[in-house]
C-alpha positions in Angstrom: -0.3 -0.1 0.0 1.6 3.3 -1.0 1.8 6.8 1.0 -1.1 7.8 -1.0 -4.2 5.2 0.0 -2.8 4.9 3.3 -3.7 8.3 4.1 -6.7 9.0 2.1 -10.1 8.0 4.2 -12.9 9.4 2.5 -15.5 11.7 3.7 -18.0 8.9 4.0 -15.8 7.3 6.3 -14.6 10.3 8.3 -15.8 10.6 11.2 -15.5 14.2 11.5 -17.3 14.8 8.4 -20.2 16.6 9.0 -18.3 19.1 10.5 -16.1 20.8 8.0 -19.0 20.0 5.6 -22.7 20.0 5.0 -24.4 16.6 6.6 -26.7 17.4 4.6 -25.1 16.6 0.9 -26.2 13.6 -0.7 -24.1 10.4 -1.6 -23.1 11.8 -4.8 -22.4 15.2 -4.0 -20.4 14.0 -1.4 -18.4 12.0 -3.9 -17.9 15.7 -5.8 -16.6 17.4 -2.9 -14.5 14.0 -2.1 -12.6 13.8 -5.4 -11.6 17.4 -5.1 -9.9 17.1 -1.6 -6.2 16.5 -1.3 -5.0 14.3 1.7 -1.3 13.9 2.6 1.0 12.3 5.4 0.6 13.3 8.4 2.7 16.4 9.6 5.3 16.3 12.4 5.1 18.5 15.4 6.2 22.4 14.0 5.8 21.7 10.7 4.3 24.3 9.0 1.1 25.0 6.8 2.2 28.3 5.1 3.4 31.5 6.6 2.1 35.1 7.1 2.6 37.0 3.8 2.2 34.0 1.4 -0.4 33.4 -1.1 -4.1 32.2 -0.3 -4.9 28.8 -2.5 -6.6 26.6 0.1 -8.4 26.1 2.9 -7.0 23.0 5.5 -9.6 20.9 7.4 -8.1 19.6 10.5 -8.8 14.9 10.5 -6.1 14.5 13.6 -4.1 16.2 16.1 -4.2 20.4 16.5 -2.5 23.4 15.5 -2.2 27.1 16.3 -2.4 30.3 14.1 0.0 33.1 15.2 1.4 36.3 14.0 5.2 37.7 14.7 4.8 42.0 15.3 8.3 44.0 14.7 9.9 42.9 18.0 9.6 39.1 16.8 7.3 38.2 19.5 4.4 35.5 18.9 1.0 36.4 19.5 -1.6 33.3 19.3 -4.9 33.7 17.5 -6.6 31.0 17.7 -6.3 27.1 18.2 -7.7 24.5 15.7 -9.6 20.9 16.7 -10.1 18.2 14.2 -12.8 19.0 12.3 -12.4 22.7 12.4 -11.1 24.8 8.8 -7.9 26.6 8.8 -7.5 29.9 6.9 -11.2 31.5 6.4 -9.0 34.6 7.4 -7.0 34.5 4.2 -10.1 34.9 1.7 -10.4 38.6 1.8 -6.7 39.3 0.8 -5.8 36.2 -0.2 -3.4 36.7 1.8 -2.6 34.9 5.0 -2.1 37.5 7.9 -1.2 34.7 9.9 1.0 31.5 10.8 -0.4 27.8 10.9 2.3 25.4 12.7 0.8 21.9 14.0 1.1 21.7 17.7 1.5 18.1 17.2 1.6 15.1 14.8 -1.1 15.6 12.9 -3.2 15.0 9.7 -4.8 17.7 7.2 -8.0 17.7 4.2 -6.5 19.9 1.8 -9.6 21.5 0.0 -8.0 24.0 -2.9 -10.3 27.6 -2.5 -11.3 27.7 -6.7 -12.6 24.4 -6.5 -14.9 25.6 -3.2 -15.7 28.2 -5.0 -16.8 26.3 -8.1 -18.4 23.5 -6.0 -20.2 25.9 -3.8 -22.3 27.6 -7.7 -23.3 24.0 -8.0 -24.0 22.6 -4.9 -26.5 25.4 -2.6 -25.8 23.3 0.7 -22.2 23.8 0.6 -22.3 27.7 -0.4 -24.6 28.1 3.1 -22.3 25.8 4.6 -19.2 27.9 3.9 -21.1 31.4 4.6 -22.0 29.2 8.6 -17.8 28.2 8.3 -17.1 32.6 8.0 -19.7 33.5 10.5 -18.5 30.9 13.4 -15.0 32.5 12.0 -16.4 36.0 13.0 -17.6 34.9 16.1 -14.7 33.1 17.5 -12.9 36.8 17.3 -15.6 38.3 18.8 -15.4 36.2 21.7 -11.4 36.5 21.4 -11.8 39.8 22.6 -14.3 39.1 25.1 -12.2 36.6 26.4 -8.8 38.6 26.5 -11.1 41.9 28.4 -12.1 40.3 30.9 -10.7 41.3 34.0 -9.8 38.3 35.5 -7.4 35.0 35.3 -9.5 32.7 36.9 -12.8 34.0 34.1 -9.9 33.6 31.1 -9.1 30.6 32.2 -13.0 29.3 32.6 -13.9 30.6 29.8 -11.1 28.9 27.1 -11.7 25.5 29.1 -15.5 25.7 28.9 -14.3 27.0 24.6 -12.4 23.4 25.1 -15.3 21.4 26.4 -18.3 22.6 23.9 -15.8 22.1 21.1 -14.8 18.3 22.1 -18.9 17.4 22.8 -19.4 18.8 18.8 -16.6 16.2 18.0 -18.5 13.5 19.8 -16.4 13.1 22.2 -15.9 13.4 26.4 -16.5 17.3 27.3 -15.5 16.8 30.7 -12.1 14.6 30.1 -9.9 16.2 27.8 -6.0 16.7 26.7 -4.7 20.2 26.1 -3.0 19.5 22.9 -1.1 23.4 23.3 1.8 23.9 26.3 1.4 26.1 28.9 3.5 29.0 27.0 1.1 28.8 24.4 -2.0 29.3 26.7 -0.1 31.7 28.3 0.1 33.8 25.1 -3.3 33.3 23.8 -4.9 34.8 27.1 -2.2 37.1 28.4 -1.2 35.7 31.5 2.2 34.2 33.1 3.0 31.2 33.6 2.8 31.0 36.9 -0.7 33.3 36.9 -2.2 30.4 34.7 -0.6 27.2 37.3 -1.5 29.4 40.1 -5.4 29.0 39.1 -5.4 25.3 38.0 -4.0 24.6 41.6 -7.0 26.5 43.1 -9.8 25.2 40.6 -8.0 22.0 42.0 -8.5 22.0 45.4 -11.9 23.7 44.9 -12.7 20.2 42.6 -13.6 21.7 39.7 -10.9 20.7 37.9 -8.2 17.4 38.1 -5.3 18.2 36.3 -2.4 15.6 35.2 -0.3 17.1 32.9 -2.1 17.8 30.0 -4.8 16.2 31.1 -7.8 17.8 32.3 -11.2 17.1 33.9 -14.3 19.1 34.5 -15.5 18.0 37.6 -18.1 20.3 38.3 -19.3 21.8 35.2 -21.2 24.7 36.9 -18.9 25.5 38.8 -16.5 26.0 35.7 -19.0 28.2 34.3 -19.8 30.9 37.8 -15.4 31.1 37.0 -15.9 31.9 33.8 -19.1 34.0 34.2 -20.5 31.5 31.5 -24.2 31.5 32.5 -25.3 30.6 28.9 -23.1 27.4 28.6 -24.7 24.1 29.0 -24.0 22.0 31.2 -22.5 19.0 30.0 
């Protein structure tokens, strides 16, 4: 079996397909979309998909693993703007300018489905549900940016970390995984960068939440023991119980 066939898992076989393409597509439409998707062997940790300023050509659906998107300021400092988990799409923020405003890098060994954007445009013109799904993905991207601004605007470290963990919990739930027990693919330094907090502060908050029996943390493994209390900590009353 060659490398290409080893990693060519079709959309029909993928348990995450409903997250990145419309579940309402007919079998024939699914085959049409599937024929345009490029799949490659796994990327190693720290492998880069694209860099800041590169020409936008494709969207990327995460099949396994995780990625971070970041920009570099004038002083050379990294600023993480988002994390991407299986079933999520990377590169939507480049559609407008046709240039990637960030760099995307694998946090661990990961696999991707590459979707050439010219094919997305062509197929969207023919498949109405696909076009509507693209609108929903773009809306989700805008909402994510807004939520990030709200997150970074919160006054306390507990609120930021609580909201961050609840967000990851909800995203795991969307993938039909456990919403209470999950692994953090990013480092504490990455979380520090994303939330605008010191690593020592993050460690203190995790310790405090464990002492209150809200969380159990073992390395990168996190278990939410009291979802309601974590919502209280995060001031996120609108988040449903898992």
